[in-house]
C-alpha positions, 0 to 999 in steps of 0.5 A: 745201460740204464736209461736206454730206450727201445726206440733209441736202439732202433733209431740207431739202426740204418735199416728202415724199421717199422714196428707192427701190431699182430694185426698189421697196424704201424706202431712206430717207425725209426729215423731211417724210415722217416728219412727215406719217407721224406726223401721219396714221398710227399707224405708226412713221415709221421703219418705212417704211424697208425696206418695198417702196413698190410692194407698198404701192401694190398693196395700196391698188390691191386695194381698187379705188383708181384712183389707187393703180392708176395709181401702180402702173403709173407706178412699174413704168414707172420701175422697168423703165426705160421712163420716167425721169420720171412725175407723178401728182396724187392725192387724200389727204383727211383727215376734215376737209380736202380734200387733193391731192398730186403724186407725182413719180417720178424714176429715176437710173440710172448703170449696169446694175442700179444707181441709185435712184428718188426718189418725192416727194409735194408738197402741191398742194391750193391749186393743185388747189382753185384750178383746180377753182374756176376750172373751176367758174366757167367751167362756171357762166359757160358755162351762164349764157351758154348760158341768156342766148343761149337767152333772147335767141334767144327774145326775138328770135323773139318780137320777129320773130314774129306771135303770132297766126299764127306767121309773121313780123311786119312787123319781120322782113319788112323785115329779111329782105326788105331783105337779099333785095333787096340780093342781087337788085340785086347779082346782077340777079335778078328778085324779086316782091312779093305784097300781099294781104288778106282780103275784107270781113274787118272786116264779117264779123269784127264779125258773127261775133266776134273769135275767128272772125276770129283763126281765119280769120287763122291759116287764111289764113296757113297756106294761104299758107305751103303755096303758097310756097317755103322761100326765100320771105318771108311776114309778117303786114303788119298787121290782115288784110293779109299780104305776101310777097317771092319771090326769083328770081321773074319776073312771070309765075311770081309771077302763077301763084303768086298765083292759086294762093294765091287758089284755095287760100284760097277752097277750104280756108279758112272761118270756124270754126263757119260753113262756109257763110261762105267766105273769099277774098283779094284780091292785088296783085303787083309785080316787081323790076326791071320795076315798081320798083327798091326795096322801098318802091316795090314795096310801093306798086305792089303796094298799087295793084294790090291796090286794082285787085283790089278794084275788079275784084270781089275774090277775085283776084290782079292784077299792077301796071300802069303808068299814063301 
């Protein structure tokens, strides 16, 4: 190992290295530094020795170069001894190529007023471009996933929403009501089911036209929503038939809500352009656990009560009555 000089060691390195005094003066530059300087500058590579590295950075910083400003700050920290090691990645693009370098400042001070700062510049273009590509891919993937989530959410809403009335459809009702019934059974809380349809809808719909019928369905759905709570589940069950599940609702309260809904529809709903033709609904009501222990039986019993409401003259809400 005898005979190996300090300059021989740093000349063998591929990083561009400048050895600085603690005042910023360039004491030595290695072969890689000289080679880069000749390839990218009109200045004589050896002319760098004796110049002040900090002054060169400050000159670049005057133009507003944020990387040069940052380099000045880091070099001052190293010169003052506040930081022994500093790292900064900065761009150094050529007219034809994107290039990135890593500046490392390492201070070596053995005594007061003595020591050096080694400034090394390593080409990290490949690493930076790879990271930028990976970041871009992640960003594009995140955007694609967000768009996919939104599309799936739209499809889910479409699949679970009645297009005509804007309320839930039969599929959504069974999904939400099944969960609500499971909660009711677990915590032993009463739950009511309302099943109702528009009286003589087919006859009037055929006479006035399907557009009038569609307007009527929307009006009834809107009126029903206004009489229900946020936790209640309302859906179009099919045709002119609607269904609602009311969690934590006793039979007496369900009957009051049902009668209020019947009155609201009679008072507020009519066929568009035919205000003289009034709209009414008939409703059957069944409650858990009084009338049934599961959702399907509740629907069957509410349907029986709806049949009783029709036979009793329509335009009314009727609770399920058990028969011997």
